TIMI-2910 file (N, C-alpha, C, CB; in pm, 1 decimal, decimal comma, always signed):
<rs>
+----------+----------+----------+----------+----------+----------+----------+----------+----------+----------+----------+----------+------+
!      n_x !      n_y !      n_z !     ca_x !     ca_y !     ca_z !      c_x !      c_y !      c_z !     cb_x !     cb_y !     cb_z ! resn !
+----------+----------+----------+----------+----------+----------+----------+----------+----------+----------+----------+----------+------+
! -25635,3 !  -3542,8 !  -9523,7 ! -25594,3 !  -3556,3 !  -9367,4 ! -25544,9 !  -3429,4 !  -9335,6 ! -25479,8 !  -3670,0 !  -9330,1 !  Met !
! -25631,1 !  -3407,8 !  -9216,3 ! -25588,1 !  -3269,4 !  -9126,3 ! -25459,7 !  -3317,5 !  -9069,5 ! -25704,1 !  -3218,0 !  -8990,3 !  Thr !
! -25403,8 !  -3176,2 !  -9019,8 ! -25265,5 !  -3175,4 !  -8939,1 ! -25293,3 !  -3111,0 !  -8829,9 ! -25142,1 !  -3108,7 !  -9004,3 !  Asn !
! -25343,9 !  -3174,4 !  -8727,4 ! -25385,8 !  -3110,6 !  -8599,0 ! -25263,9 !  -3109,3 !  -8536,2 ! -25497,8 !  -3181,7 !  -8514,4 !  Pro !
! -25236,6 !  -2986,8 !  -8451,2 ! -25124,0 !  -2940,0 !  -8389,3 ! -25159,1 !  -2982,3 !  -8232,8 ! -25098,9 !  -2775,3 !  -8420,5 !  Thr !
! -25072,9 !  -3038,5 !  -8170,1 ! -25071,6 !  -3107,6 !  -8031,3 ! -24991,6 !  -2993,2 !  -7944,5 ! -24986,6 !  -3272,8 !  -8032,4 !  Leu !
! -25070,7 !  -2972,5 !  -7812,8 ! -24978,2 !  -2886,8 !  -7725,4 ! -24888,1 !  -2966,9 !  -7667,8 ! -25043,9 !  -2809,6 !  -7618,9 !  Pro !
! -24764,3 !  -2915,7 !  -7631,0 ! -24636,3 !  -2955,0 !  -7591,9 ! -24643,5 !  -3064,9 !  -7493,1 ! -24562,1 !  -2842,6 !  -7539,5 !  Leu !
! -24743,9 !  -3063,4 !  -7398,1 ! -24756,6 !  -3163,7 !  -7286,3 ! -24827,9 !  -3291,9 !  -7337,8 ! -24838,8 !  -3101,1 !  -7162,7 !  Ser !
! -24897,7 !  -3300,3 !  -7463,2 ! -24936,4 !  -3421,3 !  -7525,2 ! -24829,3 !  -3473,3 !  -7593,2 ! -25045,5 !  -3407,9 !  -7610,9 !  Ala !
! -24729,6 !  -3427,0 !  -7652,2 ! -24630,0 !  -3514,4 !  -7712,7 ! -24586,9 !  -3605,7 !  -7648,3 ! -24531,8 !  -3462,2 !  -7750,8 !  Ile !
! -24549,5 !  -3596,6 !  -7560,8 ! -24487,8 !  -3702,6 !  -7477,0 ! -24570,5 !  -3810,3 !  -7441,4 ! -24438,7 !  -3651,3 !  -7358,8 !  Glu !
! -24697,4 !  -3798,4 !  -7428,1 ! -24781,8 !  -3909,0 !  -7426,9 ! -24807,9 !  -3971,6 !  -7554,8 ! -24898,4 !  -3875,0 !  -7371,1 !  Met !
! -24799,8 !  -3905,3 !  -7659,1 ! -24821,2 !  -3976,9 !  -7780,5 ! -24692,5 !  -4030,9 !  -7845,2 ! -24891,8 !  -3889,2 !  -7875,1 !  Trp !
! -24567,0 !  -3968,3 !  -7797,9 ! -24445,6 !  -4021,8 !  -7815,7 ! -24436,0 !  -4171,4 !  -7782,0 ! -24355,8 !  -3946,6 !  -7741,2 !  Arg !
! -24459,4 !  -4189,0 !  -7653,6 ! -24459,7 !  -4318,8 !  -7584,1 ! -24565,9 !  -4415,9 !  -7652,7 ! -24493,6 !  -4296,9 !  -7427,4 !  Gln !
! -24667,1 !  -4368,0 !  -7665,9 ! -24758,3 !  -4468,0 !  -7723,1 ! -24732,5 !  -4531,5 !  -7875,8 ! -24891,8 !  -4400,8 !  -7721,7 !  Ala !
! -24672,3 !  -4415,0 !  -7930,9 ! -24634,3 !  -4452,3 !  -8072,1 ! -24507,0 !  -4527,2 !  -8087,8 ! -24623,4 !  -4331,7 !  -8154,9 !  Ser !
! -24431,9 !  -4536,4 !  -7972,5 ! -24319,7 !  -4616,2 !  -7978,9 ! -24172,8 !  -4538,7 !  -8030,6 ! -24362,3 !  -4731,8 !  -8073,6 !  Gly !
! -24202,6 !  -4385,5 !  -8028,4 ! -24087,0 !  -4302,9 !  -8084,6 ! -23988,1 !  -4281,3 !  -7977,6 ! -24133,4 !  -4163,1 !  -8141,3 !  Ile !
! -23870,6 !  -4320,3 !  -8033,8 ! -23751,2 !  -4301,7 !  -7914,5 ! -23734,2 !  -4160,7 !  -7898,9 ! -23596,1 !  -4368,4 !  -7951,5 !  Arg !
! -23676,2 !  -4119,8 !  -7752,8 ! -23649,0 !  -3981,8 !  -7728,6 ! -23571,1 !  -3898,4 !  -7831,5 ! -23581,1 !  -3975,9 !  -7609,8 !  Arg !
! -23458,9 !  -3979,4 !  -7865,4 ! -23352,1 !  -3939,8 !  -7948,3 ! -23418,2 !  -3902,3 !  -8090,8 ! -23241,1 !  -4058,2 !  -7956,9 !  Arg !
! -23534,2 !  -3927,1 !  -8128,8 ! -23583,8 !  -3910,5 !  -8261,9 ! -23700,4 !  -3781,7 !  -8261,2 ! -23648,8 !  -4061,4 !  -8311,9 !  Asn !
! -23694,3 !  -3716,1 !  -8138,4 ! -23771,2 !  -3603,8 !  -8119,7 ! -23666,5 !  -3477,9 !  -8132,7 ! -23849,3 !  -3613,6 !  -7977,1 !  Val !
! -23739,3 !  -3373,4 !  -8241,1 ! -23646,4 !  -3252,6 !  -8259,5 ! -23733,4 !  -3142,6 !  -8192,3 ! -23605,7 !  -3216,3 !  -8427,1 !  Leu !
! -23636,0 !  -3058,4 !  -8136,4 ! -23706,6 !  -2938,6 !  -8067,5 ! -23619,7 !  -2821,3 !  -8142,7 ! -23694,0 !  -2938,1 !  -7878,8 !  His !
! -23701,5 !  -2716,8 !  -8165,1 ! -23653,6 !  -2578,7 !  -8232,1 ! -23747,5 !  -2459,9 !  -8137,7 ! -23698,1 !  -2574,7 !  -8430,1 !  Ser !
! -23686,6 !  -2359,9 !  -8203,3 ! -23757,2 !  -2242,1 !  -8186,2 ! -23785,1 !  -2153,4 !  -8312,4 ! -23686,8 !  -2168,4 !  -8090,8 !  Val !
! -23908,4 !  -2097,3 !  -8323,2 ! -23919,1 !  -2013,9 !  -8441,7 ! -23806,3 !  -1901,7 !  -8444,2 ! -24062,5 !  -1949,1 !  -8445,8 !  His !
! -23799,6 !  -1831,9 !  -8559,6 ! -23713,0 !  -1701,9 !  -8557,5 ! -23757,3 !  -1599,6 !  -8465,0 ! -23708,6 !  -1636,2 !  -8691,6 !  Arg !
! -23877,7 !  -1583,2 !  -8442,8 ! -23918,5 !  -1469,8 !  -8368,4 ! -23871,2 !  -1510,4 !  -8218,0 ! -24084,1 !  -1439,6 !  -8385,8 !  Asp !
! -23833,2 !  -1637,5 !  -8180,0 ! -23780,2 !  -1645,3 !  -8038,0 ! -23911,7 !  -1665,5 !  -7945,1 ! -23691,6 !  -1501,2 !  -7995,3 !  Gly !
! -24022,9 !  -1670,0 !  -8005,2 ! -24150,3 !  -1686,6 !  -7907,7 ! -24233,7 !  -1807,3 !  -7928,4 ! -24248,2 !  -1568,1 !  -7922,7 !  Arg !
! -24186,1 !  -1899,3 !  -7997,0 ! -24242,9 !  -2009,4 !  -8032,3 ! -24162,0 !  -2112,2 !  -8032,7 ! -24298,2 !  -1999,5 !  -8138,1 !  Thr !
! -24199,7 !  -2232,8 !  -7935,0 ! -24119,7 !  -2344,4 !  -7924,3 ! -24183,5 !  -2446,7 !  -8008,2 ! -24100,8 !  -2387,6 !  -7783,7 !  Ala !
! -24140,1 !  -2546,2 !  -8091,9 ! -24157,8 !  -2653,7 !  -8176,7 ! -24090,0 !  -2801,4 !  -8131,2 ! -24103,0 !  -2606,2 !  -8307,2 !  Val !
! -24192,4 !  -2892,3 !  -8134,4 ! -24137,5 !  -3015,0 !  -8112,1 ! -24191,0 !  -3097,0 !  -8221,1 ! -24165,9 !  -3068,4 !  -7976,0 !  Val !
! -24113,2 !  -3176,0 !  -8285,7 ! -24143,3 !  -3281,4 !  -8404,8 ! -24089,2 !  -3436,1 !  -8383,5 ! -24069,2 !  -3223,8 !  -8544,4 !  Lys !
! -24177,7 !  -3515,6 !  -8406,7 ! -24128,9 !  -3641,8 !  -8387,5 ! -24213,7 !  -3738,0 !  -8498,1 ! -24147,5 !  -3683,4 !  -8227,1 !  Ala !
! -24144,3 !  -3834,9 !  -8573,4 ! -24199,6 !  -3930,9 !  -8660,8 ! -24167,2 !  -4048,8 !  -8657,0 ! -24186,4 !  -3906,4 !  -8768,6 !  Glu !
! -24255,6 !  -4155,4 !  -8694,8 ! -24228,5 !  -4293,2 !  -8686,5 ! -24322,7 !  -4378,1 !  -8785,7 ! -24246,1 !  -4336,7 !  -8539,0 !  Thr !
! -24306,8 !  -4489,2 !  -8834,5 ! -24378,2 !  -4568,6 !  -8892,6 ! -24444,9 !  -4675,9 !  -8795,5 ! -24301,5 !  -4618,7 !  -8991,9 !  Asn !
! -24561,6 !  -4653,7 !  -8801,8 ! -24666,9 !  -4719,6 !  -8702,0 ! -24759,2 !  -4782,2 !  -8798,2 ! -24750,0 !  -4610,5 !  -8596,2 !  Tyr !
! -24790,2 !  -4917,9 !  -8778,0 ! -24889,1 !  -5006,8 !  -8831,5 ! -24876,3 !  -4980,9 !  -8983,1 ! -25038,9 !  -4979,8 !  -8771,6 !  Ser !
! -24756,8 !  -4957,9 !  -9059,5 ! -24750,5 !  -4948,2 !  -9198,0 ! -24774,4 !  -4800,9 !  -9252,9 ! -24849,6 !  -5043,6 !  -9253,8 !  Gly !
! -24806,7 !  -4718,3 !  -9167,4 ! -24806,3 !  -4575,8 !  -9199,5 ! -24723,4 !  -4486,1 !  -9136,0 ! -24920,5 !  -4527,7 !  -9183,4 !  Gly !
! -24694,8 !  -4356,4 !  -9201,9 ! -24611,7 !  -4267,6 !  -9113,3 ! -24702,5 !  -4155,5 !  -9025,9 ! -24502,8 !  -4188,5 !  -9211,6 !  Leu !
! -24634,3 !  -4161,3 !  -8906,8 ! -24732,1 !  -4082,8 !  -8799,2 ! -24628,8 !  -3963,0 !  -8770,7 ! -24781,4 !  -4183,9 !  -8638,1 !  Val !
! -24657,4 !  -3832,3 !  -8769,6 ! -24598,5 !  -3726,6 !  -8741,1 ! -24657,2 !  -3632,6 !  -8637,9 ! -24581,1 !  -3672,1 !  -8849,1 !  Lys !
! -24568,0 !  -3627,0 !  -8525,1 ! -24619,1 !  -3535,6 !  -8414,7 ! -24568,3 !  -3392,4 !  -8399,9 ! -24591,5 !  -3598,2 !  -8290,4 !  Leu !
! -24656,4 !  -3317,2 !  -8415,7 ! -24596,9 !  -3164,6 !  -8408,7 ! -24651,9 !  -3089,9 !  -8314,3 ! -24614,3 !  -3083,3 !  -8530,4 !  Val !
! -24581,9 !  -3040,1 !  -8208,2 ! -24629,4 !  -2947,6 !  -8113,0 ! -24587,8 !  -2808,9 !  -8107,9 ! -24604,8 !  -2994,5 !  -8000,9 !  Gly !
! -24657,2 !  -2702,6 !  -8077,1 ! -24628,1 !  -2572,5 !  -8063,1 ! -24626,9 !  -2514,8 !  -7901,3 ! -24730,2 !  -2502,4 !  -8151,4 !  Phe !
! -24548,7 !  -2413,9 !  -7860,1 ! -24601,6 !  -2359,1 !  -7725,4 ! -24539,6 !  -2225,3 !  -7744,9 ! -24553,9 !  -2443,1 !  -7577,2 !  Ser !
! -24600,0 !  -2094,6 !  -7679,5 ! -24559,7 !  -1980,7 !  -7685,3 ! -24436,3 !  -1973,2 !  -7575,1 ! -24676,9 !  -1890,0 !  -7668,1 !  Ala !
! -24333,6 !  -1909,2 !  -7617,9 ! -24247,1 !  -1873,2 !  -7511,2 ! -24269,6 !  -1716,7 !  -7470,8 ! -24096,8 !  -1903,1 !  -7556,0 !  Ile !
! -24293,7 !  -1719,4 !  -7336,4 ! -24331,2 !  -1567,2 !  -7290,6 ! -24229,6 !  -1486,9 !  -7306,6 ! -24371,9 !  -1547,8 !  -7148,1 !  Pro !
! -24259,6 !  -1343,8 !  -7322,3 ! -24150,1 !  -1249,4 !  -7349,8 ! -24081,6 !  -1234,2 !  -7227,9 ! -24194,3 !  -1115,3 !  -7403,4 !  Ala !
! -23966,1 !  -1188,2 !  -7230,2 ! -23880,5 !  -1155,4 !  -7100,4 ! -23970,5 !  -1037,8 !  -7030,8 ! -23707,7 !  -1097,6 !  -7140,1 !  Pro !
! -23960,2 !  -1022,9 !  -6926,8 ! -24031,8 !   -925,0 !  -6831,3 ! -23975,5 !   -784,3 !  -6866,0 ! -24004,9 !   -962,3 !  -6667,3 !  Glu !
! -24085,5 !   -712,7 !  -6884,0 ! -24081,5 !   -556,0 !  -6927,7 ! -24089,7 !   -572,3 !  -7092,0 ! -23920,8 !   -464,0 !  -6870,8 !  Gly !
! -24072,1 !   -680,5 !  -7150,0 ! -24095,6 !   -668,2 !  -7324,4 ! -24225,9 !   -702,8 !  -7375,7 ! -23999,6 !   -768,0 !  -7409,8 !  Glu !
! -24263,4 !   -617,5 !  -7465,6 ! -24395,7 !   -671,3 !  -7512,8 ! -24383,8 !   -730,3 !  -7670,1 ! -24510,3 !   -545,4 !  -7503,7 !  Arg !
! -24477,1 !   -832,2 !  -7681,3 ! -24494,2 !   -897,5 !  -7793,0 ! -24543,7 !   -798,8 !  -7907,1 ! -24584,7 !  -1008,7 !  -7766,1 !  Ser !
! -24524,5 !   -861,1 !  -8043,2 ! -24566,7 !   -738,1 !  -8145,5 ! -24706,9 !   -721,7 !  -8143,3 ! -24526,3 !   -761,1 !  -8301,3 !  Arg !
! -24795,2 !   -851,4 !  -8095,5 ! -24938,0 !   -820,2 !  -8084,0 ! -24978,9 !   -701,7 !  -7973,1 ! -25009,1 !   -956,1 !  -8046,3 !  Ala !
! -24912,2 !   -707,4 !  -7861,9 ! -24931,8 !   -600,7 !  -7764,2 ! -24871,3 !   -459,7 !  -7799,2 ! -24873,5 !   -646,8 !  -7635,9 !  Glu !
! -24787,3 !   -473,2 !  -7869,7 ! -24739,0 !   -346,6 !  -7938,4 ! -24815,8 !   -281,0 !  -8029,6 ! -24629,0 !   -366,5 !  -8003,3 !  Ala !
! -24906,5 !   -361,5 !  -8100,9 ! -24972,8 !   -312,2 !  -8214,7 ! -24933,3 !   -352,4 !  -8353,9 ! -24965,2 !   -182,5 !  -8208,2 !  Gly !
! -24850,5 !   -452,1 !  -8378,1 ! -24792,6 !   -440,2 !  -8499,1 ! -24875,9 !   -516,0 !  -8592,8 ! -24654,7 !   -482,9 !  -8497,4 !  Trp !
+----------+----------+----------+----------+----------+----------+----------+----------+----------+----------+----------+----------+------+
</rs>
């Protein structure tokens, strides 16, 4: 089975449809400080459903990303 990644905007829709409570949604930021992550999971119709979404966090004004800096 593949693990498609959802945009953060889709997580809320799927969370509601899957019956996942808001308190069961975890939010974190990757170590680089540039990627937000949202994770949620529940049992649904006898199977485990995991939702994972990622979103880029814009660099502060005047700061360049590693890609922009040529790393």
